[in-house]
N, C-alpha and C positions, 0 to 999 in steps of 0.2 A: 503493500499499500504505499502510495506516495505521501510525503509530508503534507502537501496541499490538501489532500483528502482527509488527513487527521484533524486539520484545523477548520476546514469548510466542507460542509456536506450539501448534496444536491437532492432535493425532493424529486423523486422519479415521476411522479404524477403531475405536479405543477411546473417542474423545471426550475423552481427558485432555489437559490442557494441561501444558507444560513451558517452562522459560526457555532461550531461545535463546543461543549464545555471545556475541552483542552484548549481550544482556540481562544476562549475567553481568559483562561489562565495565563496563556502565553502572552496575550496582548497586555494584560494587567502587569505581568512582569516587566515587559518592555517599557510601559509607561512610567513605572516606578524607577527603572534605570535611567531613562531619559530625564525624569524630573530631578534625580540625584545629581546627574551631571549639570543640569541647569543650575541647581542650588549651589554646587561647588563653584561654578563659573561666577555666579552672583556674589558669593562670599568674597571670592578673590578680588573681584573688581571693587567692591566696597571697601576691602581692606586697604588696596592701593590708594583709593580716594582719601581715606582717613589719614594715611601717612602724609599725603601731600597737604592736607589742611593743617596737620601739626607743624609741618615745616613752614607754612605760611604765617602761623600764629607767632612764631618767634622770629620773624623776619626783621623786625625792627632793630634787633641788636645782633642777630647772628645768621643772616640769610646765607652767607658764603659758608659759614660753619656747618649749616645744616646739610649742604650739598657737598662737603668735603669727601665723603666716601667715593664719589663718582667724578671728582675734580681732575683737571689736567694740571700738573705741575710744570712750570717752565722756569728754568734757571734764569735769574736776573742778576747781573753784577751791579752793585751800588757802591760808588766811590765814597759815599758818606757814612756807610756802615762800618762800624769799628771792628774790622777783622772777620766778618762773617758775611756770607752771601745770601741775600734774599730770594725767595722764589714767589713768582706771581702764580696765583691760583685762579684760573678761569672757570667760573661756576656756571652751571645751567641757567641760573637766575639772572646771568648777565652782570653780575657785581663782583668785580675783582677784589681779591684780598691778598695779604701777603704773609709768608711763613719764613721763619728763620730756623736754623738747624735745632734739632730737638734738645740739645744741651744749652741752648741760649734760652729757649722757652722755659726750661727747668730752672735756669738761673733767675729768670724773671720772678717766677712763683716762689723760689726760695727767699729772695730778697724781700718780696711783698710780705710773706708770712713771718719772716724774721722781724721785720718792722712792727707788725702787729703784736707778736708775741712779746718782744722787748718792752713795748709801750705798756701792755697789760701787766707785765712783770713788775714795773715801776710806776704803775698809775697813781700811787700815793706819794711819790717823790717827784714833785713838780720841778724841783731844781735839777734833777737829773734829766728829766724830759726836756727842759728848756736847754740845757747844755748839749744834748745829743739831737736836738730837732733837725739840725742841717744834715745829720747822718741819715735820716729817715726820709726827709721831704726836700722838695726843691720847687723853685718857682713860685707860682700863685698859692700852692698848697703849703709851702713853708710859711709864707706870710699869715695864711689863715691859721695854721696850727699855733704859731707864736701869739697870735691875738687870742686864740682860744685858751691857751695856757695862762695868760695874763688874766683873763676873766675868771678862770677856774680858781686861780690864787686869790683874787679878790672875793669871790663868792664862797670860799672854803669848800670847794666840791671838786670832784674828779670824775672821769668817765672811762668806760671800757671800750676798746675798739673791736675786740674779738667777741668771744662769748656767744657765737652763734653756730649753728649747724647746717652744713651744706646739704641741699637736696641731692638725690641719687645721681642726677646728671653732673654734679660737681663743678668744675671750673674749666676755664680754657683760656688761651693767650693768642691774641691777634696783633700784628704788628702794623705800624704805619709805613708808608713807602720809604721813608727815610732810614729805617732800620734802628733808630736810636729811641723811638718811642714805641710803646706797646700798651695795649689794653687787657687787663686781667678782667675776665668776665665770670662772675660768681652767680651761682643758683642757690639762694639762701632760703632755708625753711622759716615758716612763721615763728616768731618768738618775742621775746621782751629784751629791751635794752635798758640798762640801769645806770643811775647816777649815784655817787657815794659822797658821804661826808669825809672831808679830807683827814680829819683828826681821828674820828671815832671809827672810820671805815664801815660805818653802817649805810644800808641802802636808804636813800632818801627820796628817790624819783624813779619812776619806771615808765616805759612807753611800749605799746604793743605794735608790732610790725607784721605785715603779711608776708606770704611767700613772695620773694622778689628777685629781680635780676640787678645786679650792682656791677657797674663798669667803672674800673679804676685806671687812670692813665699813669704809667711808669715811664720815666725818662732816665736814659743812661748817662751816668757820670763817668766819663772816660778817665778823669784824673783818679777817682776813688775805685774805678773798675766795680761800680755798684749800681744797681737800679734803685731809683727812689720814687716815691709817690709824689707825682707833680699835679694831679688833679683828680677829684672826685667827679667824674664825668656824668654819671647817670644812676639813678635808682628808680626801678619801675615795678609796680605790682604785677606779679606774674599772671594772675587770673584775670584781673580787670584791665590791664594794660594802662592803668593811671600812672602817670609820671609823678614820683614822690620827690625826687630831686633831679634837677638838671643844671649843669654848669653853663652859663651863657658865655 
């Protein structure tokens, strides 16, 4: 008996054809299989769209970084760079960014966090912080921190620069075209920042902060061979995209 005859039978009197019970089962299985293929295809498409939406969400501060896994690296010699060669990263989003060798990026992060850690370790010793402010900061930020230290001394208060937790995405480093400026981009979890009484060391003030992106500009001091904080460029609420602070 042919397969066709197992699935479809013919009425000998009327000549009409009808689907056999076996045919109904086979057709049902086929429909389930096609449906499963369609569901799998649909889920793959929506997953890809969701990934693109996430990349677009963080584009304000890291559009190039989001595309880095598929970026093309092109060596670029920069005579102003102090001993290292930059790479131009051409991204699919059409926005170029720049990268230095891995050890240079690691040095930026080490100097950045060393500054925060040393400040926090001596936050109750304003004389020490004033003496070493130029070791940590440069340019506009040095002036701001010196003014802050004068105010803290007058108000008998002190503040902590660290004391926060990074989100799982952590941090990254991006460089300016000149190679001697870089941005540390941190993804910081919601929490509180505290102010302290300078003498009693008791907490006297607190402020709640949301999940946020913080961009800090670092500038290379060739004489000291050290990266220093030169500007607090941007702080933005990660969920609402509201700008909490922006250096004009």
